[in-house]
Backbone as numpy.savetxt, mean C-alpha at the origin, in Angstrom:
# Nx Ny Nz CAx CAy CAz Cx Cy Cz
-18.69 -15.46 3.74 -19.39 -14.15 3.83 -18.63 -12.90 3.86
-19.02 -12.01 3.07 -18.11 -10.77 2.96 -18.19 -9.91 4.39
-16.92 -9.67 4.61 -17.04 -8.95 6.04 -16.98 -7.30 5.80
-18.26 -6.87 5.73 -18.62 -5.41 5.50 -18.00 -4.58 6.48
-17.92 -4.99 7.67 -17.31 -4.22 8.73 -15.89 -3.92 8.43
-14.99 -5.09 8.21 -13.82 -4.78 7.70 -13.34 -4.09 6.42
-14.36 -4.35 5.36 -14.27 -3.65 4.19 -14.56 -1.91 4.37
-15.43 -1.76 5.17 -15.84 -0.26 5.48 -14.66 0.24 6.16
-14.00 -0.35 7.26 -12.76 0.24 7.72 -11.71 0.44 6.78
-11.44 -0.54 5.95 -10.34 -0.46 4.94 -10.77 0.66 3.88
-12.02 0.80 3.49 -12.42 1.90 2.68 -12.18 3.35 3.36
-12.50 3.38 4.42 -12.24 4.81 5.19 -10.73 4.92 5.15
-9.90 3.98 5.32 -8.43 4.26 5.52 -7.78 4.53 3.94
-8.43 3.79 3.14 -8.02 4.14 1.51 -8.54 5.57 1.11
-9.58 6.09 1.59 -9.96 7.36 1.43 -9.01 8.22 2.07
-8.72 8.09 3.23 -7.72 8.92 4.16 -6.49 9.00 3.54
-5.98 7.87 3.01 -4.61 7.83 2.29 -4.63 8.38 0.98
-5.71 8.30 0.12 -5.64 8.64 -1.30 -6.52 9.66 -1.89
-7.51 10.20 -1.02 -8.52 11.08 -1.65 -9.34 11.94 -0.76
-8.79 12.14 0.49 -9.72 12.84 1.50 -9.73 14.34 1.18
-8.80 14.89 0.51 -8.58 16.33 0.13 -8.97 16.61 -1.18
-9.62 17.70 -1.54 -9.77 18.15 -2.97 -9.18 19.51 -3.17
-8.41 19.50 -4.36 -8.07 20.96 -4.72 -9.13 21.89 -5.25
-9.38 22.93 -4.35 -10.51 23.77 -4.71 -10.70 24.24 -6.27
-11.79 24.11 -6.65 -11.97 24.38 -8.07 -11.65 23.35 -9.20
-11.19 22.20 -8.71 -10.76 21.13 -9.37 -11.57 19.84 -9.03
-11.44 18.65 -9.94 -11.91 17.42 -9.27 -10.70 16.74 -8.95
-9.42 17.11 -8.61 -8.23 16.53 -8.34 -8.25 16.35 -6.86
-8.08 15.09 -6.52 -8.07 14.75 -4.97 -6.90 14.08 -4.59
-6.39 14.15 -3.50 -5.30 13.45 -2.84 -5.43 13.09 -1.29
-4.60 12.49 -0.86 -4.77 11.96 0.68 -3.70 12.40 1.36
-3.44 11.73 2.55 -2.22 11.82 3.59 -1.02 11.08 3.00
-1.28 10.09 2.15 -0.07 9.27 1.65 1.12 10.34 1.10
0.80 11.26 0.13 1.94 12.05 -0.35 2.40 12.99 0.63
1.58 13.27 1.60 2.01 14.20 2.60 2.93 13.50 3.55
2.40 12.38 4.13 3.26 11.58 5.07 4.51 11.14 4.34
4.49 10.99 3.05 5.62 10.61 2.24 6.74 11.49 2.14
6.51 12.82 2.56 7.39 13.78 2.72 8.59 13.48 3.95
8.01 12.69 4.64 8.93 12.44 5.91 9.98 11.35 5.48
11.23 11.79 5.47 12.12 10.74 4.84 12.29 9.31 5.60
12.11 8.40 4.66 12.43 6.97 5.25 11.23 6.44 5.94
10.62 7.01 6.96 9.46 6.60 7.63 8.15 6.81 6.72
8.11 7.94 6.00 6.85 8.26 5.31 6.56 7.34 4.35
7.35 6.70 3.81 7.27 5.78 2.71 6.73 4.39 3.23
6.21 4.35 4.44 5.78 3.12 4.92 4.37 2.94 4.84
3.62 3.98 4.74 2.01 4.06 4.87 1.45 3.09 4.04
1.85 3.25 2.59 1.25 2.42 1.48 1.56 0.97 1.76
2.94 0.67 2.09 3.07 -0.91 2.24 2.46 -1.37 3.41
2.40 -0.76 4.41 1.56 -1.30 5.75 0.08 -1.33 5.42
-0.45 -0.50 4.73 -1.90 -0.51 4.28 -2.12 -1.67 3.33
-1.25 -1.81 2.41 -1.29 -2.87 1.55 -1.21 -4.20 2.03
-0.52 -4.23 3.23 -0.62 -5.76 3.92 -1.80 -5.94 4.46
-2.61 -4.91 5.04 -3.97 -5.12 5.68 -4.91 -5.41 4.40
-4.73 -4.83 3.25 -5.62 -5.17 2.07 -5.45 -6.57 1.73
-4.20 -6.95 1.61 -3.85 -8.42 1.18 -4.14 -9.42 2.13
-4.16 -9.20 3.61 -4.63 -9.96 4.37 -6.23 -10.14 4.37
-6.88 -9.19 4.03 -8.41 -9.17 3.64 -8.56 -10.01 2.49
-7.75 -9.77 1.44 -7.89 -10.34 0.20 -7.92 -11.97 0.45
-7.17 -12.53 1.23 -6.85 -13.87 1.38 -7.96 -14.26 2.28
-8.60 -13.64 3.06 -9.76 -13.91 3.88 -11.03 -14.22 3.14
-10.94 -13.28 2.09 -12.16 -13.37 1.19 -12.03 -14.19 -0.06
-10.81 -14.88 -0.03 -10.49 -15.83 -1.01 -10.34 -15.02 -2.57
-9.78 -13.88 -2.55 -9.61 -13.20 -3.72 -8.59 -14.02 -4.55
-8.96 -14.23 -6.05 -7.96 -15.06 -6.70 -6.45 -14.53 -6.58
-5.40 -15.51 -6.61 -4.11 -14.86 -6.28 -3.57 -14.08 -7.56
-4.10 -14.24 -8.82 -3.65 -13.16 -9.87 -4.12 -11.87 -9.32
-5.10 -11.57 -8.78 -5.73 -10.50 -8.31 -4.73 -9.85 -7.16
-4.44 -10.87 -6.34 -3.46 -10.49 -5.26 -2.14 -9.98 -5.87
-1.93 -10.69 -6.71 -0.36 -10.13 -7.42 -0.54 -8.88 -7.92
-1.66 -8.67 -8.64 -1.93 -7.40 -9.19 -1.88 -6.26 -8.07
-2.57 -6.58 -6.93 -2.50 -5.70 -5.83 -1.04 -5.50 -5.29
-0.43 -6.59 -5.18 1.04 -6.37 -4.94 1.81 -5.32 -5.76
1.63 -5.68 -7.19 2.18 -4.91 -7.93 1.85 -3.32 -8.01
0.54 -3.03 -7.69 0.08 -1.69 -7.52 0.92 -1.07 -6.33
1.09 -1.75 -5.18 1.78 -1.33 -4.17 3.15 -1.22 -4.31
3.85 -2.21 -4.98 5.24 -1.92 -5.35 5.54 -0.98 -6.15
4.74 -0.46 -7.13 4.92 0.69 -8.11 4.84 1.85 -7.15
3.80 1.88 -6.25 3.53 3.16 -5.30 4.80 3.26 -4.46
5.43 2.08 -3.92 6.59 2.23 -3.07 7.79 2.53 -3.91
7.94 1.93 -5.01 9.23 1.94 -5.59 9.30 3.40 -6.22
8.44 4.01 -6.80 8.49 5.33 -7.52 8.32 6.25 -6.35
7.50 5.94 -5.46 7.45 6.92 -4.34 8.47 7.25 -3.36
9.44 6.25 -3.60 10.60 6.44 -2.66 11.78 7.38 -3.28
11.54 7.77 -4.45 12.36 8.50 -5.15 12.36 9.93 -4.79
13.39 10.68 -4.41 13.33 12.02 -3.96 12.60 13.01 -5.00
11.88 13.78 -4.60 11.08 14.86 -5.36 10.12 14.21 -6.25
10.67 13.48 -7.29 9.87 12.96 -8.37 8.77 11.97 -7.61
9.22 11.05 -6.65 8.36 10.19 -6.03 7.27 10.85 -4.98
7.62 11.97 -4.64 6.76 12.78 -3.94 5.56 13.22 -4.79
5.88 13.83 -5.94 4.87 14.08 -6.86 4.13 13.01 -7.35
4.84 11.82 -7.61 4.07 10.77 -8.04 2.93 10.26 -7.03
3.41 10.41 -5.78 2.34 10.00 -4.70 1.04 10.70 -4.81
1.06 11.92 -5.39 -0.05 12.56 -5.61 -1.21 12.00 -6.66
-0.53 11.26 -7.51 -1.29 10.87 -8.85 -1.44 9.48 -8.66
-0.61 8.48 -8.38 -0.76 7.10 -8.06 -1.61 6.68 -6.84
-2.85 6.13 -7.06 -3.73 5.86 -5.89 -3.66 4.45 -5.81
-2.58 3.74 -5.24 -2.68 2.28 -5.09 -3.61 1.76 -4.19
-3.73 2.47 -3.13 -4.68 2.04 -2.05 -6.20 2.03 -2.66
-6.58 2.95 -3.44 -8.02 3.08 -4.01 -8.04 2.06 -4.86
-7.02 1.91 -5.72 -7.07 0.76 -6.88 -7.15 -0.72 -6.18
-6.33 -0.86 -5.23 -6.28 -2.23 -4.50 -7.62 -2.43 -3.99
-8.26 -1.48 -3.21 -9.53 -1.67 -2.56 -10.57 -1.93 -3.57
-10.59 -1.45 -4.70 -11.36 -1.65 -5.73 -11.36 -3.08 -6.18
-10.18 -3.54 -6.44 -9.83 -4.82 -6.75 -10.26 -5.93 -5.72
-10.24 -5.52 -4.60 -10.65 -6.46 -3.33 -12.12 -6.38 -3.24
-12.72 -5.43 -3.58 -14.17 -5.29 -3.59 -14.96 -6.06 -4.80
-14.33 -5.95 -5.84 -14.86 -6.35 -7.15 -14.67 -7.88 -7.22
-13.64 -8.39 -6.41 -13.30 -9.81 -6.66 -13.50 -10.74 -5.42
-14.45 -10.10 -4.40 -14.60 -10.87 -3.09 -15.68 -11.96 -3.42
-15.35 -13.17 -2.87 -16.29 -14.21 -3.04 -16.81 -14.48 -1.77
-18.01 -14.30 -1.36 -18.56 -14.58 -0.21 -18.74 -15.97 0.12
-18.49 -16.40 1.38 -18.84 -17.59 2.06 -17.79 -18.64 1.94
-16.52 -18.32 1.54 -15.42 -19.40 1.35 -14.29 -19.09 2.43
-13.60 -19.89 2.97 -12.47 -19.67 3.87 -11.14 -20.05 3.10
-10.07 -19.24 3.41 -8.73 -19.43 2.72 -8.05 -20.73 3.07
-7.26 -21.20 2.31 -6.58 -22.47 2.44 -5.32 -22.06 3.05
-4.60 -23.17 3.38 -3.23 -22.87 4.09 -2.36 -22.31 3.01
-2.38 -22.77 1.70 -1.68 -22.33 0.69 -2.01 -20.94 0.46
-3.33 -20.40 0.60 -3.57 -18.91 0.28 -2.67 -18.25 1.40
-2.81 -18.70 2.64 -2.13 -17.90 3.84 -0.55 -17.92 3.50
0.06 -18.99 3.02 1.47 -18.98 2.88 1.65 -18.02 1.83
0.90 -17.97 0.66 1.16 -17.14 -0.41 1.03 -15.73 0.02
0.03 -15.24 0.79 -0.09 -13.86 1.27 1.23 -13.58 2.11
1.51 -14.54 3.19 2.61 -14.28 4.02 3.98 -13.98 3.11
4.17 -14.74 2.09 5.32 -14.45 1.40 5.31 -12.98 0.65
4.15 -12.51 0.17 3.80 -11.18 -0.36 4.14 -10.10 0.80
3.61 -10.44 2.00 3.69 -9.57 3.10 5.27 -9.40 3.55
5.86 -10.65 3.34 7.56 -10.45 3.55 8.11 -9.55 2.81
7.84 -9.82 1.42 8.32 -8.96 0.29 8.18 -7.50 0.49
6.83 -7.34 0.79 6.51 -5.81 1.28 7.33 -5.32 2.41
7.41 -6.07 3.37 8.20 -5.55 4.50 9.59 -5.22 4.26
10.20 -6.29 3.43 11.58 -5.99 3.07 11.65 -4.71 2.29
10.79 -4.59 1.37 10.79 -3.30 0.44 10.70 -2.00 1.32
9.78 -2.22 2.36 9.57 -0.95 3.10 10.82 -0.56 4.17
11.65 -1.77 4.37 12.80 -1.56 5.25 14.08 -1.00 4.38
14.04 -1.20 3.16 15.23 -0.77 2.39 15.59 0.71 2.57
14.61 1.60 2.66 15.07 2.92 2.86 15.62 3.29 4.14
15.13 2.51 5.27 15.66 2.73 6.55 17.09 2.03 6.63
17.29 1.03 6.23 18.63 0.28 6.06 19.61 1.17 5.32
19.36 1.64 4.27 20.12 2.64 3.54 20.65 3.92 4.26
19.55 4.46 4.86 19.81 5.55 5.92 20.88 5.31 6.93
20.56 4.13 7.72 21.55 3.78 8.63 22.90 3.41 8.09
22.98 2.69 6.96 24.09 2.51 6.36 25.05 3.82 6.01
24.13 4.62 5.29 24.84 6.02 4.86 25.28 6.71 6.08
24.57 6.76 7.16 24.91 7.57 8.35 26.09 6.80 9.08
26.29 5.70 9.13 27.47 5.12 9.60 28.68 4.87 8.71
28.36 5.07 7.46 29.75 5.12 6.50 30.12 6.08 5.94
29.38 7.08 5.85 29.74 8.29 5.10 30.07 9.43 5.93
31.35 9.92 5.89 31.76 10.98 6.58 31.74 12.36 5.95
31.17 13.35 6.75 31.13 14.67 6.19 32.22 15.34 6.46
32.63 16.09 5.45 33.97 16.99 5.57 33.72 18.23 6.46
């Protein structure tokens, strides 16, 4: 059975991250994701962490694996390009992976079925990949700070 309460919570977070604000006089919307993304290192964790929640819900609802991979790719594009200085910050205003992934989740939800052990293993692997990707900027900052000497 579809978990409407969980989907409503995810929907609220997706709106908050991707489209809560509107530029006056336009139809252009953006959320907290590009704003939080301005914080070096930590700011780029918002989308991967939310993507993990979406993927966990996707496996609970037995979303087909190919759709889960598409959701992962949406998040990876957001994370990868969003991590680039300046260009990535601008990209975060346009690429709305949270809203795209929520739409995929809602479109492909199949009520009444439970995930198999294989589904959980698959999603845990995806979560691990996202966690590693999310930690790369932090590891690079620590390495840079410990190995680069300023004159």
